[in-house]
N, CA, C and O of each residue as an XYZ file, in Angstrom:
400
protein
N     133.586     -4.099     49.183
C     132.906     -4.633     50.701
C     132.134     -6.170     50.232
O     131.318     -5.838     49.372
N     132.036     -7.912     50.461
C     132.016     -8.486     49.780
C     130.866     -9.148     50.995
O     130.966     -9.658     52.111
N     129.682     -8.776     49.982
C     128.347     -9.472     51.037
C     128.799    -11.019     51.446
O     129.457    -11.813     50.774
N     128.007    -11.243     53.278
C     127.824    -12.556     53.290
C     127.110    -13.809     52.590
O     125.924    -14.070     52.389
N     127.676    -14.127     52.453
C     126.712    -15.480     52.180
C     126.068    -16.141     52.924
O     126.630    -16.932     53.681
N     124.389    -15.957     52.901
C     124.016    -16.491     54.200
C     123.129    -17.069     53.535
O     123.192    -16.948     52.312
N     121.353    -18.372     54.498
C     120.739    -17.669     54.356
C     119.522    -16.386     53.362
O     118.747    -16.195     52.425
N     120.227    -15.861     54.552
C     118.557    -14.584     54.478
C     119.105    -13.475     53.468
O     118.238    -12.670     53.127
N     120.515    -13.252     52.861
C     121.424    -13.029     51.970
C     120.824    -13.327     50.820
O     120.225    -12.610     50.017
N     121.069    -14.548     50.834
C     120.681    -15.139     49.532
C     118.802    -14.891     49.202
O     118.327    -14.117     48.372
N     117.922    -15.948     50.280
C     116.554    -15.561     50.212
C     116.327    -13.935     49.417
O     115.757    -13.963     48.326
N     116.738    -12.657     49.927
C     116.472    -11.435     50.141
C     116.650    -11.331     48.580
O     115.760    -10.940     47.825
N     118.408    -11.885     48.035
C     118.390    -11.064     46.443
C     117.821    -12.182     45.541
O     118.250    -12.137     44.388
N     116.947    -13.178     45.816
C     116.535    -14.059     45.201
C     114.793    -13.673     44.874
O     114.108    -13.747     43.854
N     114.548    -13.300     46.094
C     113.358    -12.694     46.695
C     113.283    -11.449     45.442
O     112.127    -11.364     45.027
N     114.182    -10.528     44.790
C     114.260     -9.502     44.378
C     114.549    -10.216     43.214
O     113.612    -10.859     42.741
N     115.178    -10.239     42.879
C     115.278    -10.910     41.547
C     113.940    -11.563     40.594
O     113.977    -11.083     39.461
N     112.925    -12.415     40.766
C     111.664    -13.261     40.654
C     110.949    -11.932     40.774
O     110.619    -11.581     39.641
N     110.650    -11.228     41.505
C     109.425    -10.185     41.161
C     110.463     -9.383     40.262
O     109.909     -8.310     40.024
N     111.425     -9.399     39.793
C     112.000     -8.839     38.516
C     111.641     -8.692     37.531
O     111.260     -7.720     36.880
N     111.829    -10.434     37.248
C     110.792    -11.333     35.900
C     109.156    -11.683     36.289
O     108.400    -12.265     35.510
N     108.874    -11.333     37.294
C     107.731    -10.962     37.231
C     107.181     -9.941     36.641
O     106.214     -9.992     35.881
N     108.138     -8.412     37.168
C     107.564     -8.047     36.150
C     106.068     -6.524     36.744
O     105.736     -5.343     36.638
N     105.627     -8.314     37.552
C     104.085     -7.294     37.826
C     103.727     -5.904     38.640
O     104.592     -5.043     38.474
N     103.175     -5.706     39.065
C     103.118     -4.364     40.151
C     102.568     -5.618     41.470
O     103.012     -5.459     42.608
N     101.619     -6.791     41.185
C     101.289     -7.136     42.604
C     101.960     -7.971     42.816
O     101.402     -8.866     43.450
N     103.699     -8.269     42.414
C     104.223     -8.840     42.593
C     105.060     -8.422     43.943
O     105.212     -9.185     44.897
N     105.435     -7.453     43.888
C     105.735     -6.137     44.933
C     105.458     -6.423     45.945
O     106.410     -6.341     46.722
N     104.106     -6.909     46.591
C     103.306     -6.716     47.616
C     103.412     -8.453     48.261
O     103.301     -8.688     49.464
N     103.675     -9.688     47.071
C     104.017    -11.046     47.165
C     105.131    -10.959     48.404
O     106.079    -10.178     48.327
N     104.880    -12.041     49.830
C     105.687    -12.189     50.189
C     106.170    -13.824     49.745
O     105.422    -14.790     49.595
N     108.399    -13.745     49.520
C     108.262    -14.415     49.411
C     109.878    -15.415     50.868
O     110.898    -15.103     51.482
N     109.037    -16.537     50.640
C     110.498    -16.935     51.986
C     110.168    -18.408     51.176
O     109.502    -18.845     50.238
N     111.081    -18.825     52.183
C     111.812    -20.554     51.571
C     110.618    -21.046     51.429
O     110.730    -21.450     50.272
N     109.787    -21.257     51.672
C     107.809    -21.710     51.741
C     106.998    -22.179     50.152
O     106.296    -23.084     49.699
N     107.608    -20.961     49.745
C     106.457    -19.729     48.817
C     107.005    -21.029     47.711
O     108.175    -21.381     47.562
N     105.814    -21.587     47.027
C     105.821    -22.212     45.755
C     105.796    -21.179     44.690
O     105.201    -20.107     44.579
N     107.077    -22.192     43.533
C     107.048    -21.553     41.921
C     105.873    -21.065     41.306
O     105.801    -19.952     40.785
N     104.805    -22.014     41.369
C     104.156    -22.129     40.644
C     102.649    -21.737     41.152
O     102.069    -20.922     40.434
N     101.694    -22.388     42.709
C     101.017    -22.464     43.472
C     100.786    -20.971     44.332
O      99.934    -20.452     45.054
N     102.130    -20.653     43.751
C     102.030    -19.045     45.055
C     102.486    -18.003     44.196
O     101.674    -17.089     44.339
N     103.841    -17.480     42.930
C     104.147    -16.981     42.839
C     103.379    -16.989     40.858
O     103.366    -16.072     40.036
N     102.901    -18.309     40.757
C     102.856    -18.527     39.237
C     103.494    -18.745     37.953
O     103.095    -18.832     36.792
N     104.789    -18.813     38.631
C     105.746    -18.499     37.074
C     105.645    -19.669     35.759
O     105.493    -20.826     35.368
N     105.837    -18.479     35.538
C     105.862    -19.326     34.214
C     106.890    -19.179     33.418
O     107.229    -18.004     33.277
N     107.528    -19.982     32.829
C     108.326    -20.945     31.566
C     109.401    -19.724     31.289
O     110.581    -19.757     31.637
N     108.613    -18.399     30.437
C     109.562    -18.002     30.480
C     110.802    -16.596     31.380
O     111.815    -15.930     31.166
N     109.411    -16.958     32.754
C     109.731    -16.170     33.831
C     110.550    -17.342     34.690
O     111.239    -17.020     35.658
N     110.443    -18.486     34.333
C     111.870    -19.280     34.607
C     113.237    -19.250     34.004
O     114.290    -19.354     34.632
N     113.069    -19.059     32.408
C     114.285    -18.881     31.604
C     114.964    -17.164     31.758
O     116.174    -16.951     31.675
N     113.956    -16.089     31.983
C     114.588    -14.593     32.469
C     115.458    -14.621     34.311
O     116.292    -13.807     34.708
N     114.827    -15.953     35.181
C     115.366    -16.042     36.764
C     116.690    -16.333     35.886
O     117.396    -15.366     35.600
N     116.919    -17.138     35.612
C     117.980    -18.360     34.620
C     119.501    -17.669     34.914
O     120.541    -17.831     35.553
N     118.661    -16.569     33.731
C     119.334    -15.284     33.430
C     120.431    -14.264     34.233
O     121.609    -13.910     34.187
N     119.101    -14.041     35.051
C     119.684    -13.019     36.395
C     120.256    -13.792     37.661
O     120.492    -13.146     38.681
N     120.517    -15.371     37.612
C     120.711    -16.061     38.808
C     122.300    -16.016     38.013
O     123.247    -15.547     38.645
N     122.518    -16.587     36.460
C     123.627    -15.927     35.940
C     124.739    -14.856     36.574
O     125.732    -14.730     37.291
N     123.774    -14.195     35.733
C     124.043    -12.170     36.343
C     125.228    -12.461     37.510
O     126.444    -12.274     37.520
N     123.944    -13.202     38.823
C     124.033    -11.960     40.356
C     125.350    -13.224     40.806
O     126.073    -12.987     41.774
N     125.554    -14.713     39.873
C     126.286    -15.633     40.821
C     126.959    -16.126     39.709
O     127.743    -16.970     40.141
N     127.024    -16.069     38.924
C     128.177    -16.688     37.574
C     127.913    -17.870     37.586
O     127.318    -18.417     38.514
N     128.352    -18.489     36.470
C     128.267    -20.101     35.804
C     128.216    -20.829     37.055
O     127.409    -21.684     37.420
N     129.199    -20.349     37.634
C     128.668    -21.707     39.550
C     127.250    -22.045     39.616
O     127.066    -23.167     40.087
N     126.628    -21.675     39.422
C     124.973    -22.227     39.603
C     124.160    -21.652     37.943
O     123.759    -20.659     37.335
N     124.300    -22.926     37.876
C     124.053    -23.521     36.904
C     122.471    -24.242     37.019
O     122.045    -25.390     37.135
N     121.674    -22.395     36.878
C     119.903    -23.226     37.243
C     119.709    -23.477     36.293
O     119.068    -24.524     36.393
N     119.813    -23.240     35.268
C     118.906    -24.532     33.334
C     119.576    -25.164     34.042
O     119.117    -25.476     35.140
N     120.546    -25.467     33.764
C     120.835    -27.489     34.089
C     120.425    -28.096     35.532
O     120.571    -29.271     35.867
N     119.937    -27.158     36.234
C     119.839    -27.780     37.669
C     118.213    -28.072     37.277
O     117.920    -29.094     37.897
N     117.402    -27.752     36.749
C     116.531    -27.534     36.430
C     116.053    -28.814     35.647
O     115.007    -29.460     35.703
N     117.349    -28.960     34.801
C     117.021    -29.331     33.067
C     116.954    -31.043     33.867
O     116.348    -31.851     33.163
N     117.774    -31.903     35.873
C     117.463    -33.035     35.703
C     116.821    -33.439     36.997
O     117.177    -34.233     37.868
N     114.895    -32.011     36.768
C     113.920    -32.480     37.817
C     113.034    -33.089     36.726
O     113.144    -33.228     35.508
N     112.280    -33.339     37.480
C     111.319    -34.217     36.724
C     110.245    -33.294     36.887
O     110.065    -32.425     37.739
N     109.580    -33.645     35.923
C     108.131    -32.508     36.349
C     107.361    -31.855     36.473
O     106.795    -30.867     36.005
N     107.382    -33.467     38.224
C     106.777    -33.067     39.080
C     107.345    -31.755     40.110
O     106.775    -30.830     40.689
N     108.667    -32.180     40.007
C     109.438    -31.745     41.446
C     110.306    -30.178     40.580
O     111.316    -29.655     41.048
N     109.432    -29.584     38.987
C     109.843    -28.174     39.359
C     107.895    -28.319     39.311
O     107.881    -28.807     40.441
N     106.921    -28.296     39.065
C     106.019    -28.119     39.802
C     105.873    -27.444     40.528
O     105.428    -26.299     40.452
N     106.450    -28.405     41.949
C     106.670    -28.377     43.304
C     107.400    -27.565     43.835
O     107.210    -27.282     45.018
N     108.584    -26.882     42.995
C     109.924    -26.545     43.662
C     109.640    -25.189     44.649
O     109.698    -24.062     44.157
N     109.486    -25.294     45.359
C     109.829    -24.129     46.436
C     110.817    -23.116     46.118
O     111.507    -23.515     45.180
N     111.166    -21.956     46.527
C     111.952    -20.870     46.994
C     112.728    -21.512     47.469
O     113.749    -21.790     46.840
N     112.547    -21.904     48.555
C     113.962    -22.334     49.758
C     114.275    -23.901     49.188
O     114.377    -24.496     50.261
N     114.416    -24.579     48.485
C     115.193    -25.130     47.717
C     116.426    -24.299     46.932
O     117.587    -24.215     47.334
N     115.761    -23.587     45.460
C     116.758    -22.936     45.056
C     117.725    -22.209     45.951
O     118.902    -21.888     45.782
N     116.636    -21.993     47.251
C     118.481    -20.896     47.706
C     119.591    -21.838     48.686
O     120.759    -21.580     48.978
N     118.592    -23.222     49.126
C     119.813    -24.314     49.445
C     120.858    -24.386     48.186
O     122.061    -24.569     48.374
N     120.265    -24.219     46.839
C     120.808    -25.050     46.133
C     121.887    -23.990     45.069
O     122.782    -24.448     44.358
N     121.574    -22.684     45.172
C     122.625    -21.302     45.297
C     123.746    -21.051     46.589
O     124.724    -20.303     46.584
N     123.229    -21.980     47.735
C     123.940    -21.897     49.002
C     125.526    -23.132     49.099
O     126.544    -23.029     49.783
N     125.153    -24.086     48.210
C     125.655    -25.307     48.061
C     126.290    -24.987     47.309
O     127.470    -25.236     47.558
N     125.960    -24.079     45.604
C     126.585    -24.554     44.527
C     127.886    -22.813     45.186
O     128.748    -22.675     44.318
N     127.998    -22.171     45.876
C     128.663    -21.020     46.724
C     129.978    -22.016     47.951
O     131.195    -21.945     48.121
N     129.064    -22.702     48.437
C     130.113    -23.439     49.385
C     131.389    -24.241     48.426
O     132.576    -24.397     48.712
N     130.805    -24.563     47.493
C     131.894    -25.861     46.371
C     132.637    -25.222     45.696
O     133.708    -25.694     45.313
N     132.202    -23.895     45.373
C     133.289    -23.509     44.904
C     134.504    -22.038     46.298
O     135.531    -21.362     46.364
N     133.351    -22.411     46.977
C     134.763    -22.243     48.824
C     135.643    -22.356     48.881
O     136.658    -21.671     48.762
N     135.166    -24.137     49.270
C     135.539    -24.983     49.520
C     137.084    -26.255     48.369
O     137.958    -27.114     48.487
N     136.276    -25.295     47.322
C     137.618    -25.978     46.423
C     138.522    -25.245     46.132
O     139.487    -25.675     45.501
């Protein structure tokens, strides 16, 4: 059975992956939504971004090149990055692979 790829399912999976990367008890209680900031709300560090990239690759395959996507951003964009932007990126990658 294949899980439907929707904003809600991707957000739920990404939230789980982020919590795994943080690896701290407090992360279980933090609500993660589309407007959640990686820097301000979650205080994700660079090593956690690397771990997230690996988990995204394991979950979604090479079609979701998180590291490459981040590499194309300016520092200010990365610092202001919200979970919803990542979710939309994943959905767009999935959409590209299902239409090509």
